N, C-alpha and C positions, 0 to 999 in steps of 0.2 A: 153273484147276488147283488152286487153294487149296480146302481142305476143313477147316473148323474142328473137326469132330468126329474126323477121322482125318488129321492132317497128314502130308505126305509125309516119308519118312525123310531124304531128301537134298534140300536146296535149293541150286541153283547160282545164284550172284550175279555180276554183272559190270557194268562201266560202259561205255557206248557213247561213245567219244571219237575214233575214227579219222576223220581228214579225207581219207585216201586208202585205197583198197580197202575202202570203207565198207560194201559189201554182203556182205563176208566173214562177217558175223555170221549171215547166213541159213544158211550152212554149219554154223556153231557150233550153232545151234538145231536144225537137222536131225539133227546127230550126237548130240543129247541126247534124242531121241525114244526111247520105251521099246523099240521094236523094234530099235534100234541099240545103245543103251547098257546094255541088260540089266535095267533097272528103271525104274519111274516116278520122275520127279523134278519138282520145282517150279523154274521158271526166272524169275528176277527181274532186270530190266535197268533200271539207272538211265541215262537218255539225255539227254546235253547237246547232241546233234546235232539231233534233232527235225526230220527231213527226210522225203523220199519213202520212204526205206528204213524209217523208223519206221512209216509207214502200211502198208507191205508186211508188216511183222512183225505188226501188229495184225490185218490181214486174213487172213493165212495161218496165224497161230498165236494164235488168240484166248485160249488158255489161258496165254500168257506175260504176266506182269505187267510192263508198261512204266511207268516213273516219269519224267515229264519233269523235267529239272533245269536250273538256270541254266547259261548258256554258260560262265561262269567258275568253276563248281564243280570242285574238284580231284578226281582219280580216287580217292584214298583216301576222301574224303568221300562220293563217289558209291557206292563199295562199302559204306560204312557205312549209307547210306540204304537200299540194296538189302537188306543184312543185316537191318536193323531191320524191313523190310516182309516178310521171309521167315518161314516157320514151321517149317522142317525141324529135326530134332534134329541133323543134320549139315549143315554149310554149306560147299559147294564154291565155290572162287573161280577164275575164269579171266578171259580178256580177249576183246575183241570181234573178234579176228582169229585166235583159237586154236580148234582143232578136237580134241575129245577122241577117244581111240581107242575102238574098239568095246568095249562092256562096261565103260566107265569108271565109270559110276554103280554098277554091280553090284560092281566091285572095291572101290570106296570103302566101300560098305555092308558088304561082307564083312570088310574090314580093321577097321572099328570093332566089328562084331559079334563078331569073334574076338579083339579086343584087350582089354586091361584097361581099367578105368575111368579110369586115368591117361593113356590115349592121347589126346593133345590134338589132334594134327594128323598127317595123312599127305600126302606129296607124291610126285612121281615124276620121270620123265625128260622132256626136251623134244626133239622131233625136228623137223628143218628140213623144212617142207612146201613151200617155194618154192626151187627149186634150179637154175634155168636159167642164171643168170649169176654171175660173180664177185661182183658187188654183192649179189646175193641171199645168197650165202654170207657175205659180210662183215657184213651187217646181222644175220645169225643168230649168227655166231661172236663178234661183238663183245659180244653180250648173253648168249648161252646156251652157250658152249663148255663151261663147267663142267658143265652139266646134260644135255649130249648123252649118250645111252646108250653104255656102261653107267654107272649111278650107284651110289651106296652102296645096299646092300640091308640094311635094318634101321635101328637108331637113328641119327639124323643131326642135327647142329646146323643144317644148311643145307637148306632146301627152296625150290623155285622159287615165286615169288609168284603165278604164273599157272597153276599146276598143283598145287593144294593143297586140302585139305578139313579142316575143323575140327569138333571136338565143340562143339556150341552152348554148352553150359554154360561151357566155358573162355572162349569169345569174350565171353559176356555178363559175365564177371568183369573184363574189361578196361575201364578208364575210357574214355568216349567220346572225350575229347580226345586220347588216345593212338591210337585207331582212325583219327582224321582227320588226325593230325599228320604222317603219312608212310606209306610203303609197309610193309605188314604184316610182310614178311620181315625188316625191320630194326627196326620199332617194336614189333610184337606178339610175334613169336616168342621174343625173350629174356624177355618177361614170362611167357609160357606155361611156358617151362623153369623160370623162377624159382619159379613156383607149383607145381612138381612134375609138370608135364605132359611127356609123352613125345612127341617128334617122330620120325616114322618115314618112311623113304624106301623106295619100291617101284619096281623097274625096270619091272615090267609096266604100271604106271600111267602111260601115255604121253600126252603132249599134242603135237599138231602145230602148230608156229608157222607161220602161212600168210599173213603180211602182206607184200605186195610194196611196198617203200618206193621212192620216188624218192630220188636222192642228196641233193637239197636238203632234203627233209623229214627224212631220217634224220640228216644232219649237224646240222641244227638241233636235233633231239630229243636227240642225243648231247651237245651243248653244254648244253642246258637241264637235262638230268638230272644231268650232272656238276656244274653250278653248284649245283643243289639239294642234291646229296649232300654236297659239301664245305661249302656254306653251313650246313647243319644240323650237320655234324660239328664245325665250329669256331665256331659262333655264340656260344658262351659265352666264347671266348678274348679276351684283350686284343689291342691293336694289334700289339705285338711278336710275339706268338704267331701271329696271323693273317698277318702279313707273312712270317714264316719259313715257315709252311705254304704260302703262295702261291708262294714261291720254290721250295720242295721239290717242289711239284706239277709244275713244268715239267720235272722229271727223269723223269716217269712213262712217256713213250712206249716206251723200250726195255724197261722192266720189264713193261708191259702186253703187249707183243708176245711177250716170253719166256713169260709165263704162258699166253697163248693157244696158243702153239706147243707147249708141254708138254702142255696139256690135249688138243689135237687129236691129238697123237702117241699118247697113251694110248687114244684113242677111234677110231683108224683113219681120221682125217679129214685126213691130211697133204696129199693132193693138192687137196682142197677149200680148205685153208688157203692153199696156194700160189696158187690162182686168185683168192683174195680178198685176197692180201697188198697189192697196190697201193692198194686201197680202205682196208684196215685201217691201213696206214701213215698215211694222212691222218686217219682217224678217231681214232687214239690221240693225235695232235697236238691235234685239236679237244677231245678228252676232257681232256687235260692243261690246256689253256687254260681250259676251263670250270671245272675244279676250282680252278685258281689264282684266277680271278675270284670264285668262290663263297667260297673261304677268306678272301679279302681284304674283299669287299664284302657277303657274305651271300647267301642264296638269292634275294632279291627275290621276284618272282611266279612263279618257276620251277615250283613245284608245280602251280599252276593251269594251266600251259601244257603239261604232260607228257601225251602220249597214247600 
């Protein structure tokens, strides 16, 4: 799909990391074909799974660029590797279990074509695509209750890291160590804003989150991500500061549940929240323990284990 003389306007990059529901990426790729998404795009996948599904992708979609990666490569580094191998003027980022809405690439292209030169990134809403059980809703609301539609329409400081596209020139100005240091919504977006870049949110730019987690995997991932987040946040603090932060993190469960309940009420998902509540109650406890351990002992190898 690469063309050195006429590079595609949009490149979509992602890391293949899912150990469950691993063939969902085939749905992602199908949804990025021109007849569905409204425009031609380049697809670049950094793959640390390297299994039978990888072979299926190579056979069914020979235009997709698959980059084999080490099994312990972190997701941010994989995204960076895929970005560096891409050629589009606009770089879209999603995940291997997410499916863009019809016309996604065309909407991204139009947003940048009609935006000013300072438009650095556009993002959108996140819709739950797996809704059969309370656990399905818990895994979605725990991560994406804030981004469930409707979201802010227009300038926004907060964009979802798996439904976002960047003007390439802005990304290329970010030092590589910042690209691989963490998830771009926390490490890169503040740098884009500081450089005068505009971040814009579009309700119509929807991404369907379609991973069906087992309880065991999601609980483990929630702990790992929480440890990573707090470990990075407090890594420069002394022992007294880290100990105080670790103790404070244990007070998080009611705060987290209150924030989620407020978000879902504003978005019309109250009944879904109720069905998810038994699972969410356990998850926010795991979340708090993860942050407490991260604050006290640092992130460890959490970043490399996040999927």
